[in-house]
Structure formats: C-alpha cells, structure tokens
N, C-alpha and C positions, 0 to 999 in steps of 0.2 A: 511443511507448515505445521508440523506436529505440535499440538498443544496451543496453537494460536487460532483464535476464531476471527471471523470477519468483524465482529464487534471490537475485539482487541485491536485489529488493524485500523479501524476507522475512528476509534476513540481519540487519538491524537490528531486526526485529520478533519475533525468536525468543521473547522473554519478555513479549510483549504479552498482556494479559488481555482476553479477549472476554467479552461483547460490548463493542465499542469504536466510538465515533463517529468519523467521518472526521477531525475535528480532533484527536482523541486519537491516532489512527494517525499522522498527520503529526507531531505533537508528539513522540511516542515515537521515531519514526525519527530525527527531528532531534536529539533528546537522545542518541541512540546513534551519532551521527556519520555518518548516511546521506549518500551523495553527492548533489550537486545534481540529477543525472538522476533518482535514485530519489525525491527530494523532489518534483520536478516531476511525476513520474508519480503520486505519491500525492495531490498537490494537485489533479490533474485528475480524481480519482475523483468519482462522483456523491455528493452529500451524503447523509448517513444513518448508520445504525448497522449495523455488520457483526457478525453473530452468531458467526462462526467464521473461522478461517484459510481454509477452503475457500470461504466466501462472498466473502471479500476477494479471493482468487485468481481467482474467476469474474469479478469486476468488473474486475480488471486485465486479464484475458484478453479480455473484451468490448471494453475500450478499445483494446487492441492490434489487434483484428480489425476495429474500426470498426463494430461492430454497434450 
C-alpha cells in the first residue's frame, strides 16, 4: 500500500453501505473515480464481507503491516 493512506482509500467509499463484499467495495470505489493505487489496494484485500468501515480499515492496516 505504498503511498496510499487510509484517507485515500476511504475517500471514494464515503457513501458505501455496509455490510459490503470485497467485490462491492472495489466496484463502488471504481465507480467513484478511485485512483489505480487505491483500487490495487482494495483488490488485494482478503475476500469476504466487511461489516463496517472500521472492519475494512483493520484489513487495510493488516495488509500494510504485513501481518
């Protein structure tokens, strides 16, 4: 996630309804004009449903830290 902040990731997701599947998260961000770096980050998320913004943020943080 080099060069991409959580703020960058969530900017195109401000109006996303949760719970949301990974595919829905990526599709929503793409439809809102997310950068390729943000889309790459979202595509790298583990598959599954995200119950809330905070759950999605934890997954993004985990990816960044390599846990």
